[in-house]
Structure formats: structure tokens, C-alpha cells
N, CA, C, O and the ligand as a Tripos MOL2 file, in Angstrom:
@<TRIPOS>MOLECULE
protein
  313   311    79     0     0
PROTEIN
NO_CHARGES

@<TRIPOS>ATOM
      1 N          93.1780  192.7750 -101.2320 N.3       1 MET1
      2 CA         94.3390  191.9780 -101.5960 C.3       1 MET1
      3 C          94.3900  190.7470 -100.7010 C.2       1 MET1
      4 O          94.1470  190.8220  -99.4970 O.2       1 MET1
      5 N          94.7060  189.6300 -101.3060 N.am      2 GLU2
      6 CA         94.8920  188.3940 -100.5470 C.3       2 GLU2
      7 C          96.0290  187.6030 -101.1680 C.2       2 GLU2
      8 O          96.2860  187.7070 -102.3680 O.2       2 GLU2
      9 N          96.7020  186.8180 -100.3570 N.am      3 SER3
     10 CA         97.7650  185.9700 -100.8600 C.3       3 SER3
     11 C          97.9320  184.7960  -99.9040 C.2       3 SER3
     12 O          98.0300  184.9840  -98.6920 O.2       3 SER3
     13 N          97.9640  183.5960 -100.4480 N.am      4 TYR4
     14 CA         98.2140  182.4140  -99.6200 C.3       4 TYR4
     15 C          99.7040  182.1770  -99.5460 C.2       4 TYR4
     16 O         100.3920  182.1900 -100.5670 O.2       4 TYR4
     17 N         100.2040  181.9610  -98.3510 N.am      5 LYS5
     18 CA        101.6380  181.7670  -98.1330 C.3       5 LYS5
     19 C         101.8680  180.5460  -97.2670 C.2       5 LYS5
     20 O         101.0430  180.1970  -96.4220 O.2       5 LYS5
     21 N         103.0020  179.9020  -97.4900 N.am      6 LYS6
     22 CA        103.4270  178.7690  -96.6900 C.3       6 LYS6
     23 C         104.4360  179.2650  -95.6580 C.2       6 LYS6
     24 O         105.3360  180.0400  -95.9830 O.2       6 LYS6
     25 N         104.2850  178.8230  -94.4350 N.am      7 ILE7
     26 CA        105.2300  179.1930  -93.3810 C.3       7 ILE7
     27 C         106.4090  178.2290  -93.4450 C.2       7 ILE7
     28 O         106.2130  177.0150  -93.4990 O.2       7 ILE7
     29 N         107.6310  178.7560  -93.4400 N.am      8 ASP8
     30 CA        108.8070  177.8880  -93.5610 C.3       8 ASP8
     31 C         109.1630  177.2440  -92.2150 C.2       8 ASP8
     32 O         108.4850  177.4760  -91.2140 O.2       8 ASP8
     33 N         110.2180  176.4430  -92.1960 N.am      9 ALA9
     34 CA        110.5890  175.6710  -91.0060 C.3       9 ALA9
     35 C         110.9070  176.5590  -89.8050 C.2       9 ALA9
     36 O         110.7990  176.1190  -88.6600 O.2       9 ALA9
     37 N         111.2980  177.8040  -90.0640 N.am     10 LEU10
     38 CA        111.6110  178.7230  -88.9650 C.3      10 LEU10
     39 C         110.4390  179.6320  -88.6060 C.2      10 LEU10
     40 O         110.5860  180.5420  -87.7890 O.2      10 LEU10
     41 N         109.2760  179.3910  -89.2130 N.am     11 GLY11
     42 CA        108.0900  180.1860  -88.8990 C.3      11 GLY11
     43 C         107.9810  181.4720  -89.7000 C.2      11 GLY11
     44 O         107.1980  182.3530  -89.3440 O.2      11 GLY11
     45 N         108.7560  181.6000  -90.7800 N.am     12 ARG12
     46 CA        108.7610  182.8340  -91.5660 C.3      12 ARG12
     47 C         107.8070  182.7550  -92.7500 C.2      12 ARG12
     48 O         107.5380  181.6800  -93.2850 O.2      12 ARG12
     49 N         107.3100  183.9090  -93.1410 N.am     13 ILE13
     50 CA        106.5760  184.0560  -94.3970 C.3      13 ILE13
     51 C         107.1560  185.2610  -95.1310 C.2      13 ILE13
     52 O         107.7870  186.1270  -94.5260 O.2      13 ILE13
     53 N         106.9320  185.3040  -96.4400 N.am     14 VAL14
     54 CA        107.3640  186.4560  -97.2310 C.3      14 VAL14
     55 C         106.1430  187.3210  -97.4880 C.2      14 VAL14
     56 O         105.1030  186.8210  -97.9150 O.2      14 VAL14
     57 N         106.2650  188.6070  -97.2320 N.am     15 ILE15
     58 CA        105.2020  189.5480  -97.5850 C.3      15 ILE15
     59 C         105.4050  189.8800  -99.0580 C.2      15 ILE15
     60 O         106.4530  190.4150  -99.4210 O.2      15 ILE15
     61 N         104.4270  189.5760  -99.9220 N.am     16 PRO16
     62 CA        104.5970  189.7790 -101.3660 C.3      16 PRO16
     63 C         104.9560  191.2280 -101.7030 C.2      16 PRO16
     64 O         104.5380  192.1630 -101.0200 O.2      16 PRO16
     65 N         105.7400  191.3910 -102.7720 N.am     17 SER17
     66 CA        106.2140  192.7360 -103.1360 C.3      17 SER17
     67 C         105.0650  193.6920 -103.4310 C.2      17 SER17
     68 O         105.1660  194.8810 -103.1280 O.2      17 SER17
     69 N         103.9600  193.1920 -104.0240 N.am     18 ASP18
     70 CA        102.8540  194.1280 -104.3100 C.3      18 ASP18
     71 C         102.2210  194.6510 -103.0220 C.2      18 ASP18
     72 O         101.7460  195.7860 -102.9910 O.2      18 ASP18
     73 N         102.2050  193.8380 -101.9530 N.am     19 PHE19
     74 CA        101.7160  194.3070 -100.6540 C.3      19 PHE19
     75 C         102.6770  195.3630 -100.0990 C.2      19 PHE19
     76 O         102.2590  196.4090  -99.6020 O.2      19 PHE19
     77 N         103.9890  195.0570 -100.2000 N.am     20 ARG20
     78 CA        104.9850  195.9900  -99.6460 C.3      20 ARG20
     79 C         104.9660  197.3180 -100.3920 C.2      20 ARG20
     80 O         105.0980  198.3810  -99.7870 O.2      20 ARG20
     81 N         104.8000  197.2490 -101.7090 N.am     21 GLU21
     82 CA        104.7580  198.4860 -102.4970 C.3      21 GLU21
     83 C         103.5140  199.2950 -102.1530 C.2      21 GLU21
     84 O         103.5860  200.5130 -101.9940 O.2      21 GLU21
     85 N         102.3810  198.6230 -102.0380 N.am     22 ARG22
     86 CA        101.1380  199.3300 -101.7350 C.3      22 ARG22
     87 C         101.2140  200.0550 -100.3960 C.2      22 ARG22
     88 O         100.7100  201.1680 -100.2470 O.2      22 ARG22
     89 N         101.8570  199.3990  -99.4150 N.am     23 LEU23
     90 CA        101.9410  199.9990  -98.0770 C.3      23 LEU23
     91 C         103.2560  200.7260  -97.8420 C.2      23 LEU23
     92 O         103.5370  201.2000  -96.7410 O.2      23 LEU23
     93 N         104.0610  200.8050  -98.9120 N.am     24 ASN24
     94 CA        105.3270  201.5430  -98.8360 C.3      24 ASN24
     95 C         106.2190  201.0130  -97.7060 C.2      24 ASN24
     96 O         106.7630  201.7870  -96.9180 O.2      24 ASN24
     97 N         106.3590  199.6920  -97.6400 N.am     25 ILE25
     98 CA        107.1900  199.0440  -96.6260 C.3      25 ILE25
     99 C         108.5710  198.7880  -97.2270 C.2      25 ILE25
    100 O         108.6900  198.1700  -98.2850 O.2      25 ILE25
    101 N         109.5980  199.2590  -96.5540 N.am     26 SER26
    102 CA        110.9750  199.1130  -97.0410 C.3      26 SER26
    103 C         111.6980  198.0040  -96.2970 C.2      26 SER26
    104 O         111.2640  197.5540  -95.2360 O.2      26 SER26
    105 N         112.8240  197.5700  -96.8830 N.am     27 GLU27
    106 CA        113.6730  196.5670  -96.2460 C.3      27 GLU27
    107 C         114.1270  197.0670  -94.8740 C.2      27 GLU27
    108 O         114.4300  198.2480  -94.7030 O.2      27 GLU27
    109 N         114.1690  196.1730  -93.9170 N.am     28 ASN28
    110 CA        114.5950  196.4590  -92.5350 C.3      28 ASN28
    111 C         113.6270  197.3460  -91.7470 C.2      28 ASN28
    112 O         113.9330  197.7490  -90.6240 O.2      28 ASN28
    113 N         112.4790  197.6470  -92.3190 N.am     29 GLU29
    114 CA        111.4950  198.4470  -91.5990 C.3      29 GLU29
    115 C         110.8230  197.5800  -90.5370 C.2      29 GLU29
    116 O         110.5890  196.3930  -90.7630 O.2      29 GLU29
    117 N         110.5160  198.1590  -89.3980 N.am     30 ARG30
    118 CA        109.8290  197.4180  -88.3440 C.3      30 ARG30
    119 C         108.3320  197.4210  -88.6100 C.2      30 ARG30
    120 O         107.7730  198.4180  -89.0680 O.2      30 ARG30
    121 N         107.6900  196.2980  -88.3210 N.am     31 VAL31
    122 CA        106.2350  196.1930  -88.4110 C.3      31 VAL31
    123 C         105.7250  195.6650  -87.0790 C.2      31 VAL31
    124 O         106.4860  195.1140  -86.2840 O.2      31 VAL31
    125 N         104.4530  195.8370  -86.8470 N.am     32 LEU32
    126 CA        103.8340  195.3880  -85.5980 C.3      32 LEU32
    127 C         103.0090  194.1310  -85.8760 C.2      32 LEU32
    128 O         102.1340  194.1420  -86.7420 O.2      32 LEU32
    129 N         103.2850  193.0520  -85.1470 N.am     33 LEU33
    130 CA        102.4870  191.8230  -85.2410 C.3      33 LEU33
    131 C         101.5260  191.7830  -84.0720 C.2      33 LEU33
    132 O         101.9050  192.0590  -82.9340 O.2      33 LEU33
    133 N         100.2860  191.4390  -84.3540 N.am     34 SER34
    134 CA         99.3170  191.2920  -83.2720 C.3      34 SER34
    135 C          98.3430  190.1770  -83.6400 C.2      34 SER34
    136 O          98.1910  189.8360  -84.8130 O.2      34 SER34
    137 N          97.6980  189.6240  -82.6440 N.am     35 CYS35
    138 CA         96.6960  188.5800  -82.8410 C.3      35 CYS35
    139 C          95.3280  189.1440  -82.5580 C.2      35 CYS35
    140 O          95.1420  189.9110  -81.6140 O.2      35 CYS35
    141 N          94.3630  188.7580  -83.3850 N.am     36 ASP36
    142 CA         92.9730  189.1450  -83.1600 C.3      36 ASP36
    143 C          92.1500  187.8990  -83.4520 C.2      36 ASP36
    144 O          91.8830  187.5770  -84.6100 O.2      36 ASP36
    145 N          91.7480  187.2020  -82.3940 N.am     37 GLY37
    146 CA         91.0580  185.9230  -82.5750 C.3      37 GLY37
    147 C          91.9920  184.9430  -83.2520 C.2      37 GLY37
    148 O          93.0730  184.6590  -82.7370 O.2      37 GLY37
    149 N          91.5830  184.4120  -84.4200 N.am     38 ASP38
    150 CA         92.4330  183.4640  -85.1480 C.3      38 ASP38
    151 C          93.2300  184.1500  -86.2520 C.2      38 ASP38
    152 O          93.7680  183.4770  -87.1310 O.2      38 ASP38
    153 N          93.3160  185.4870  -86.2220 N.am     39 LYS39
    154 CA         94.0620  186.2240  -87.2510 C.3      39 LYS39
    155 C          95.3710  186.7700  -86.6970 C.2      39 LYS39
    156 O          95.4550  187.1730  -85.5370 O.2      39 LYS39
    157 N          96.3850  186.7750  -87.5460 N.am     40 ILE40
    158 CA         97.6390  187.4550  -87.2410 C.3      40 ILE40
    159 C          97.6510  188.7110  -88.0950 C.2      40 ILE40
    160 O          97.5220  188.6360  -89.3170 O.2      40 ILE40
    161 N          97.8040  189.8500  -87.4650 N.am     41 ILE41
    162 CA         97.7740  191.1280  -88.1750 C.3      41 ILE41
    163 C          99.1810  191.7070  -88.2030 C.2      41 ILE41
    164 O          99.8390  191.8070  -87.1670 O.2      41 ILE41
    165 N          99.6380  192.0860  -89.3850 N.am     42 ILE42
    166 CA        100.9290  192.7490  -89.5420 C.3      42 ILE42
    167 C         100.6280  194.1940  -89.9110 C.2      42 ILE42
    168 O         100.0500  194.4630  -90.9630 O.2      42 ILE42
    169 N         101.0170  195.1160  -89.0510 N.am     43 SER43
    170 CA        100.7190  196.5310  -89.2840 C.3      43 SER43
    171 C         102.0050  197.3140  -89.4880 C.2      43 SER43
    172 O         103.0260  197.0370  -88.8600 O.2      43 SER43
    173 N         101.9360  198.3010  -90.3820 N.am     44 THR44
    174 CA        103.0730  199.2120  -90.5030 C.3      44 THR44
    175 C         103.0060  200.1620  -89.3230 C.2      44 THR44
    176 O         101.9470  200.3300  -88.7170 O.2      44 THR44
    177 N         104.0940  200.7660  -89.0040 N.am     45 LEU45
    178 CA        104.1060  201.7280  -87.9120 C.3      45 LEU45
    179 C         103.8820  203.1400  -88.4340 C.2      45 LEU45
    180 O         103.9430  204.1130  -87.6830 O.2      45 LEU45
    181 N         103.6220  203.2360  -89.7430 N.am     46 LYS46
    182 CA        103.3420  204.5370  -90.3430 C.3      46 LYS46
    183 C         101.8690  204.8180  -90.1800 C.2      46 LYS46
    184 O         101.0590  203.9140  -89.9750 O.2      46 LYS46
    185 N         101.5460  206.0680  -90.2750 N.am     47 HIS47
    186 CA        100.1360  206.4190  -90.3160 C.3      47 HIS47
    187 C          99.6750  206.1970  -91.7410 C.2      47 HIS47
    188 O         100.2460  206.7440  -92.6840 O.2      47 HIS47
    189 N          98.6620  205.4110  -91.8860 N.am     48 ASN48
    190 CA         98.1150  205.1970  -93.2170 C.3      48 ASN48
    191 C          96.6170  204.9850  -93.1180 C.2      48 ASN48
    192 O          96.0830  204.6790  -92.0510 O.2      48 ASN48
    193 N          95.9550  205.1520  -94.2430 N.am     49 CYS49
    194 CA         94.5090  204.9600  -94.2930 C.3      49 CYS49
    195 C          94.2180  203.4770  -94.0730 C.2      49 CYS49
    196 O          94.7740  202.6250  -94.7660 O.2      49 CYS49
    197 N          93.3620  203.1710  -93.1240 N.am     50 LYS50
    198 CA         93.0670  201.7760  -92.8020 C.3      50 LYS50
    199 C          92.1660  201.1150  -93.8410 C.2      50 LYS50
    200 O          91.9690  199.9000  -93.7990 O.2      50 LYS50
    201 N          91.6190  201.8900  -94.7700 N.am     51 LEU51
    202 CA         90.8010  201.2950  -95.8350 C.3      51 LEU51
    203 C          91.6040  201.0640  -97.1060 C.2      51 LEU51
    204 O          91.5790  199.9680  -97.6640 O.2      51 LEU51
    205 N          92.3260  202.0990  -97.5740 N.am     52 CYS52
    206 CA         93.0130  201.9620  -98.8680 C.3      52 CYS52
    207 C          94.5350  201.8830  -98.7330 C.2      52 CYS52
    208 O          95.2130  201.5340  -99.7000 O.2      52 CYS52
    209 N          95.0860  202.1970  -97.5580 N.am     53 GLY53
    210 CA         96.5250  202.0910  -97.3410 C.3      53 GLY53
    211 C          97.3370  203.3190  -97.7200 C.2      53 GLY53
    212 O          98.5480  203.3440  -97.5030 O.2      53 GLY53
    213 N          96.6930  204.3410  -98.2820 N.am     54 LYS54
    214 CA         97.4380  205.5460  -98.6690 C.3      54 LYS54
    215 C          98.0540  206.2110  -97.4450 C.2      54 LYS54
    216 O          97.4990  206.1630  -96.3470 O.2      54 LYS54
    217 N          99.2030  206.8270  -97.6510 N.am     55 THR55
    218 CA         99.8850  207.4900  -96.5360 C.3      55 THR55
    219 C          99.7830  209.0120  -96.6220 C.2      55 THR55
    220 O         100.2530  209.7250  -95.7350 O.2      55 THR55
    221 N          99.1640  209.5030  -97.6970 N.am     56 GLU56
    222 CA         99.0430  210.9570  -97.8140 C.3      56 GLU56
    223 C          97.5840  211.3870  -97.7190 C.2      56 GLU56
    224 O          96.6640  210.5900  -97.9030 O.2      56 GLU56
    225 N          97.4010  212.6880  -97.4230 N.am     57 ASN57
    226 CA         96.0620  213.2780  -97.3260 C.3      57 ASN57
    227 C          95.2110  212.6060  -96.2420 C.2      57 ASN57
    228 O          94.0310  212.3250  -96.4510 O.2      57 ASN57
    229 N          95.8290  212.3540  -95.0810 N.am     58 LEU58
    230 CA         95.1380  211.6540  -93.9920 C.3      58 LEU58
    231 C          94.3630  212.6190  -93.1080 C.2      58 LEU58
    232 O          94.7330  213.7830  -92.9540 O.2      58 LEU58
    233 N          93.2920  212.1150  -92.5380 N.am     59 SER59
    234 CA         92.5070  212.8750  -91.5640 C.3      59 SER59
    235 C          93.2780  212.9400  -90.2510 C.2      59 SER59
    236 O          94.0220  212.0180  -89.9190 O.2      59 SER59
    237 N          93.1040  214.0130  -89.5140 N.am     60 LYS60
    238 CA         93.7330  214.1010  -88.1890 C.3      60 LYS60
    239 C          92.8750  213.4250  -87.1270 C.2      60 LYS60
    240 O          93.3750  213.0580  -86.0640 O.2      60 LYS60
    241 N          91.5780  213.2590  -87.4100 N.am     61 LYS61
    242 CA         90.6650  212.6750  -86.4240 C.3      61 LYS61
    243 C          90.4800  211.1770  -86.5860 C.2      61 LYS61
    244 O          90.2670  210.4710  -85.6000 O.2      61 LYS61
    245 N          90.5590  210.6770  -87.8260 N.am     62 PHE62
    246 CA         90.2710  209.2710  -88.1030 C.3      62 PHE62
    247 C          91.4620  208.6170  -88.8020 C.2      62 PHE62
    248 O          92.2270  209.3060  -89.4760 O.2      62 PHE62
    249 N          91.6340  207.2990  -88.6550 N.am     63 PRO63
    250 CA         92.7420  206.6240  -89.3410 C.3      63 PRO63
    251 C          92.3930  206.3220  -90.8050 C.2      63 PRO63
    252 O          92.5350  205.1950  -91.2790 O.2      63 PRO63
    253 N          91.9350  207.3590  -91.4960 N.am     64 LEU64
    254 CA         91.4730  207.2290  -92.8860 C.3      64 LEU64
    255 C          91.9570  208.4260  -93.7040 C.2      64 LEU64
    256 O          92.2340  209.4940  -93.1580 O.2      64 LEU64
    257 N          92.0550  208.2320  -95.0270 N.am     65 CYS65
    258 CA         92.3910  209.3750  -95.8810 C.3      65 CYS65
    259 C          91.1020  210.1400  -96.1740 C.2      65 CYS65
    260 O          89.9970  209.6260  -96.0020 O.2      65 CYS65
    261 N          91.2770  211.3740  -96.6190 N.am     66 LYS66
    262 CA         90.1190  212.2390  -96.8440 C.3      66 LYS66
    263 C          89.2380  211.7250  -97.9780 C.2      66 LYS66
    264 O          88.0230  211.9250  -97.9510 O.2      66 LYS66
    265 N          89.8330  211.0620  -98.9770 N.am     67 GLU67
    266 CA         89.0410  210.5020 -100.0850 C.3      67 GLU67
    267 C          88.1140  209.3960  -99.5820 C.2      67 GLU67
    268 O          86.9500  209.3340  -99.9790 O.2      67 GLU67
    269 N          88.6260  208.5230  -98.7100 N.am     68 CYS68
    270 CA         87.7940  207.4400  -98.1810 C.3      68 CYS68
    271 C          86.6850  207.9940  -97.2940 C.2      68 CYS68
    272 O          85.5600  207.4940  -97.3170 O.2      68 CYS68
    273 N          87.0010  209.0310  -96.5070 N.am     69 ILE69
    274 CA         85.9720  209.6480  -95.6630 C.3      69 ILE69
    275 C          84.8720  210.2340  -96.5320 C.2      69 ILE69
    276 O          83.6880  210.0700  -96.2390 O.2      69 ILE69
    277 N          85.2700  210.9260  -97.6160 N.am     70 LYS70
    278 CA         84.2630  211.4940  -98.5330 C.3      70 LYS70
    279 C          83.3850  210.3930  -99.1060 C.2      70 LYS70
    280 O          82.1680  210.5480  -99.2030 O.2      70 LYS70
    281 N          84.0110  209.2690  -99.4890 N.am     71 GLN71
    282 CA         83.2720  208.1490 -100.0770 C.3      71 GLN71
    283 C          82.3030  207.5400  -99.0590 C.2      71 GLN71
    284 O          81.1670  207.2070  -99.3970 O.2      71 GLN71
    285 N          82.7590  207.3980  -97.8100 N.am     72 ILE72
    286 CA         81.8880  206.8470  -96.7550 C.3      72 ILE72
    287 C          80.6690  207.7480  -96.5600 C.2      72 ILE72
    288 O          79.5380  207.2650  -96.4930 O.2      72 ILE72
    289 N          80.9060  209.0640  -96.4700 N.am     73 PHE73
    290 CA         79.7890  209.9800  -96.2740 C.3      73 PHE73
    291 C          78.8780  210.0010  -97.4830 C.2      73 PHE73
    292 O          77.6610  210.0830  -97.3190 O.2      73 PHE73
    293 N          79.4190  209.9310  -98.6970 N.am     74 ALA74
    294 CA         78.6070  209.9240  -99.9120 C.3      74 ALA74
    295 C          77.7040  208.6940  -99.9370 C.2      74 ALA74
    296 O          76.5400  208.7900 -100.3260 O.2      74 ALA74
    297 N          78.2310  207.5330  -99.5250 N.am     75 GLU75
    298 CA         77.4280  206.2990  -99.5090 C.3      75 GLU75
    299 C          76.3990  206.3380  -98.3850 C.2      75 GLU75
    300 O          75.3180  205.7640  -98.5210 O.2      75 GLU75
    301 N          76.7150  207.0050  -97.2780 N.am     76 ALA76
    302 CA         75.7740  207.1000  -96.1630 C.3      76 ALA76
    303 C          74.5590  207.9500  -96.5300 C.2      76 ALA76
    304 O          73.4570  207.7060  -96.0370 O.2      76 ALA76
    305 N          74.7550  208.9370  -97.3840 N.am     77 ILE77
    306 CA         73.6690  209.8330  -97.7860 C.3      77 ILE77
    307 C          72.7230  209.1480  -98.7620 C.2      77 ILE77
    308 O          71.5170  209.3930  -98.7360 O.2      77 ILE77
    309 N          73.2640  208.2940  -99.6220 N.am     78 ILE78
    310 CA         72.4460  207.6280 -100.6590 C.3      78 ILE78
    311 C          71.4670  206.6470 -100.0570 C.2      78 ILE78
    312 O          70.7080  206.0060 -100.7850 O.2      78 ILE78
    313 ZN         91.7700  205.7960  -97.9790 Zn       79 ZN79
@<TRIPOS>BOND
     1     1     2 1
     2     2     3 1
     3     3     4 2
     4     3     5 am
     5     5     6 1
     6     6     7 1
     7     7     8 2
     8     7     9 am
     9     9    10 1
    10    10    11 1
    11    11    12 2
    12    11    13 am
    13    13    14 1
    14    14    15 1
    15    15    16 2
    16    15    17 am
    17    17    18 1
    18    18    19 1
    19    19    20 2
    20    19    21 am
    21    21    22 1
    22    22    23 1
    23    23    24 2
    24    23    25 am
    25    25    26 1
    26    26    27 1
    27    27    28 2
    28    27    29 am
    29    29    30 1
    30    30    31 1
    31    31    32 2
    32    31    33 am
    33    33    34 1
    34    34    35 1
    35    35    36 2
    36    35    37 am
    37    37    38 1
    38    38    39 1
    39    39    40 2
    40    39    41 am
    41    41    42 1
    42    42    43 1
    43    43    44 2
    44    43    45 am
    45    45    46 1
    46    46    47 1
    47    47    48 2
    48    47    49 am
    49    49    50 1
    50    50    51 1
    51    51    52 2
    52    51    53 am
    53    53    54 1
    54    54    55 1
    55    55    56 2
    56    55    57 am
    57    57    58 1
    58    58    59 1
    59    59    60 2
    60    59    61 am
    61    61    62 1
    62    62    63 1
    63    63    64 2
    64    63    65 am
    65    65    66 1
    66    66    67 1
    67    67    68 2
    68    67    69 am
    69    69    70 1
    70    70    71 1
    71    71    72 2
    72    71    73 am
    73    73    74 1
    74    74    75 1
    75    75    76 2
    76    75    77 am
    77    77    78 1
    78    78    79 1
    79    79    80 2
    80    79    81 am
    81    81    82 1
    82    82    83 1
    83    83    84 2
    84    83    85 am
    85    85    86 1
    86    86    87 1
    87    87    88 2
    88    87    89 am
    89    89    90 1
    90    90    91 1
    91    91    92 2
    92    91    93 am
    93    93    94 1
    94    94    95 1
    95    95    96 2
    96    95    97 am
    97    97    98 1
    98    98    99 1
    99    99   100 2
   100    99   101 am
   101   101   102 1
   102   102   103 1
   103   103   104 2
   104   103   105 am
   105   105   106 1
   106   106   107 1
   107   107   108 2
   108   107   109 am
   109   109   110 1
   110   110   111 1
   111   111   112 2
   112   111   113 am
   113   113   114 1
   114   114   115 1
   115   115   116 2
   116   115   117 am
   117   117   118 1
   118   118   119 1
   119   119   120 2
   120   119   121 am
   121   121   122 1
   122   122   123 1
   123   123   124 2
   124   123   125 am
   125   125   126 1
   126   126   127 1
   127   127   128 2
   128   127   129 am
   129   129   130 1
   130   130   131 1
   131   131   132 2
   132   131   133 am
   133   133   134 1
   134   134   135 1
   135   135   136 2
   136   135   137 am
   137   137   138 1
   138   138   139 1
   139   139   140 2
   140   139   141 am
   141   141   142 1
   142   142   143 1
   143   143   144 2
   144   143   145 am
   145   145   146 1
   146   146   147 1
   147   147   148 2
   148   147   149 am
   149   149   150 1
   150   150   151 1
   151   151   152 2
   152   151   153 am
   153   153   154 1
   154   154   155 1
   155   155   156 2
   156   155   157 am
   157   157   158 1
   158   158   159 1
   159   159   160 2
   160   159   161 am
   161   161   162 1
   162   162   163 1
   163   163   164 2
   164   163   165 am
   165   165   166 1
   166   166   167 1
   167   167   168 2
   168   167   169 am
   169   169   170 1
   170   170   171 1
   171   171   172 2
   172   171   173 am
   173   173   174 1
   174   174   175 1
   175   175   176 2
   176   175   177 am
   177   177   178 1
   178   178   179 1
   179   179   180 2
   180   179   181 am
   181   181   182 1
   182   182   183 1
   183   183   184 2
   184   183   185 am
   185   185   186 1
   186   186   187 1
   187   187   188 2
   188   187   189 am
   189   189   190 1
   190   190   191 1
   191   191   192 2
   192   191   193 am
   193   193   194 1
   194   194   195 1
   195   195   196 2
   196   195   197 am
   197   197   198 1
   198   198   199 1
   199   199   200 2
   200   199   201 am
   201   201   202 1
   202   202   203 1
   203   203   204 2
   204   203   205 am
   205   205   206 1
   206   206   207 1
   207   207   208 2
   208   207   209 am
   209   209   210 1
   210   210   211 1
   211   211   212 2
   212   211   213 am
   213   213   214 1
   214   214   215 1
   215   215   216 2
   216   215   217 am
   217   217   218 1
   218   218   219 1
   219   219   220 2
   220   219   221 am
   221   221   222 1
   222   222   223 1
   223   223   224 2
   224   223   225 am
   225   225   226 1
   226   226   227 1
   227   227   228 2
   228   227   229 am
   229   229   230 1
   230   230   231 1
   231   231   232 2
   232   231   233 am
   233   233   234 1
   234   234   235 1
   235   235   236 2
   236   235   237 am
   237   237   238 1
   238   238   239 1
   239   239   240 2
   240   239   241 am
   241   241   242 1
   242   242   243 1
   243   243   244 2
   244   243   245 am
   245   245   246 1
   246   246   247 1
   247   247   248 2
   248   247   249 am
   249   249   250 1
   250   250   251 1
   251   251   252 2
   252   251   253 am
   253   253   254 1
   254   254   255 1
   255   255   256 2
   256   255   257 am
   257   257   258 1
   258   258   259 1
   259   259   260 2
   260   259   261 am
   261   261   262 1
   262   262   263 1
   263   263   264 2
   264   263   265 am
   265   265   266 1
   266   266   267 1
   267   267   268 2
   268   267   269 am
   269   269   270 1
   270   270   271 1
   271   271   272 2
   272   271   273 am
   273   273   274 1
   274   274   275 1
   275   275   276 2
   276   275   277 am
   277   277   278 1
   278   278   279 1
   279   279   280 2
   280   279   281 am
   281   281   282 1
   282   282   283 1
   283   283   284 2
   284   283   285 am
   285   285   286 1
   286   286   287 1
   287   287   288 2
   288   287   289 am
   289   289   290 1
   290   290   291 1
   291   291   292 2
   292   291   293 am
   293   293   294 1
   294   294   295 1
   295   295   296 2
   296   295   297 am
   297   297   298 1
   298   298   299 1
   299   299   300 2
   300   299   301 am
   301   301   302 1
   302   302   303 1
   303   303   304 2
   304   303   305 am
   305   305   306 1
   306   306   307 1
   307   307   308 2
   308   307   309 am
   309   309   310 1
   310   310   311 1
   311   311   312 2
@<TRIPOS>SUBSTRUCTURE
     1 MET1         2 RESIDUE 1 A MET
     2 GLU2         6 RESIDUE 1 A GLU
     3 SER3        10 RESIDUE 1 A SER
     4 TYR4        14 RESIDUE 1 A TYR
     5 LYS5        18 RESIDUE 1 A LYS
     6 LYS6        22 RESIDUE 1 A LYS
     7 ILE7        26 RESIDUE 1 A ILE
     8 ASP8        30 RESIDUE 1 A ASP
     9 ALA9        34 RESIDUE 1 A ALA
    10 LEU10       38 RESIDUE 1 A LEU
    11 GLY11       42 RESIDUE 1 A GLY
    12 ARG12       46 RESIDUE 1 A ARG
    13 ILE13       50 RESIDUE 1 A ILE
    14 VAL14       54 RESIDUE 1 A VAL
    15 ILE15       58 RESIDUE 1 A ILE
    16 PRO16       62 RESIDUE 1 A PRO
    17 SER17       66 RESIDUE 1 A SER
    18 ASP18       70 RESIDUE 1 A ASP
    19 PHE19       74 RESIDUE 1 A PHE
    20 ARG20       78 RESIDUE 1 A ARG
    21 GLU21       82 RESIDUE 1 A GLU
    22 ARG22       86 RESIDUE 1 A ARG
    23 LEU23       90 RESIDUE 1 A LEU
    24 ASN24       94 RESIDUE 1 A ASN
    25 ILE25       98 RESIDUE 1 A ILE
    26 SER26      102 RESIDUE 1 A SER
    27 GLU27      106 RESIDUE 1 A GLU
    28 ASN28      110 RESIDUE 1 A ASN
    29 GLU29      114 RESIDUE 1 A GLU
    30 ARG30      118 RESIDUE 1 A ARG
    31 VAL31      122 RESIDUE 1 A VAL
    32 LEU32      126 RESIDUE 1 A LEU
    33 LEU33      130 RESIDUE 1 A LEU
    34 SER34      134 RESIDUE 1 A SER
    35 CYS35      138 RESIDUE 1 A CYS
    36 ASP36      142 RESIDUE 1 A ASP
    37 GLY37      146 RESIDUE 1 A GLY
    38 ASP38      150 RESIDUE 1 A ASP
    39 LYS39      154 RESIDUE 1 A LYS
    40 ILE40      158 RESIDUE 1 A ILE
    41 ILE41      162 RESIDUE 1 A ILE
    42 ILE42      166 RESIDUE 1 A ILE
    43 SER43      170 RESIDUE 1 A SER
    44 THR44      174 RESIDUE 1 A THR
    45 LEU45      178 RESIDUE 1 A LEU
    46 LYS46      182 RESIDUE 1 A LYS
    47 HIS47      186 RESIDUE 1 A HIS
    48 ASN48      190 RESIDUE 1 A ASN
    49 CYS49      194 RESIDUE 1 A CYS
    50 LYS50      198 RESIDUE 1 A LYS
    51 LEU51      202 RESIDUE 1 A LEU
    52 CYS52      206 RESIDUE 1 A CYS
    53 GLY53      210 RESIDUE 1 A GLY
    54 LYS54      214 RESIDUE 1 A LYS
    55 THR55      218 RESIDUE 1 A THR
    56 GLU56      222 RESIDUE 1 A GLU
    57 ASN57      226 RESIDUE 1 A ASN
    58 LEU58      230 RESIDUE 1 A LEU
    59 SER59      234 RESIDUE 1 A SER
    60 LYS60      238 RESIDUE 1 A LYS
    61 LYS61      242 RESIDUE 1 A LYS
    62 PHE62      246 RESIDUE 1 A PHE
    63 PRO63      250 RESIDUE 1 A PRO
    64 LEU64      254 RESIDUE 1 A LEU
    65 CYS65      258 RESIDUE 1 A CYS
    66 LYS66      262 RESIDUE 1 A LYS
    67 GLU67      266 RESIDUE 1 A GLU
    68 CYS68      270 RESIDUE 1 A CYS
    69 ILE69      274 RESIDUE 1 A ILE
    70 LYS70      278 RESIDUE 1 A LYS
    71 GLN71      282 RESIDUE 1 A GLN
    72 ILE72      286 RESIDUE 1 A ILE
    73 PHE73      290 RESIDUE 1 A PHE
    74 ALA74      294 RESIDUE 1 A ALA
    75 GLU75      298 RESIDUE 1 A GLU
    76 ALA76      302 RESIDUE 1 A ALA
    77 ILE77      306 RESIDUE 1 A ILE
    78 ILE78      310 RESIDUE 1 A ILE
    79 ZN79       313 GROUP 0 **** ****
């Protein structure tokens, strides 16, 4: 997912509704802002899969859902 946004006079941007729905972000929810090189990263404080964003069926060892882990291993074998 990508979206180009304009920063307003107060430095604000709107996170598009399809992004918020995908990551299950609600009004007044806190998010974490961080910088990585020239990128600004907005992270939810929920545990979610870092590849697909799902919040259910997560691994306890990795920040990924079990479906993505299966897919990674399946591609590694091929
Ligand atoms: Zn996933």
C-alpha cells in the first residue's frame, strides 16, 4: 500500500481510511512515530504481522502471522 499525502501548515497528515482499516487503527488510538534514515515510520502499538498487518494468529517468536511464516518457509524450500 502506498499513498502520497501533503503535510498541512501545522505539520499534520491524514492516514487514509483504508490504511487505518487494514491495521485496525481507531480514533484517538496512540501510534509510535520513529525515524529510520529519511523515512518516518508510524507504527501501531498492537502486535501485528509486520508483513501483512494481520493481528490474529501471530507467532510468539517472530513479529509475523503463522500464514506468512508458512509462506516464507515454502518459498525458501523451492
Ligand atoms: Zn502475515
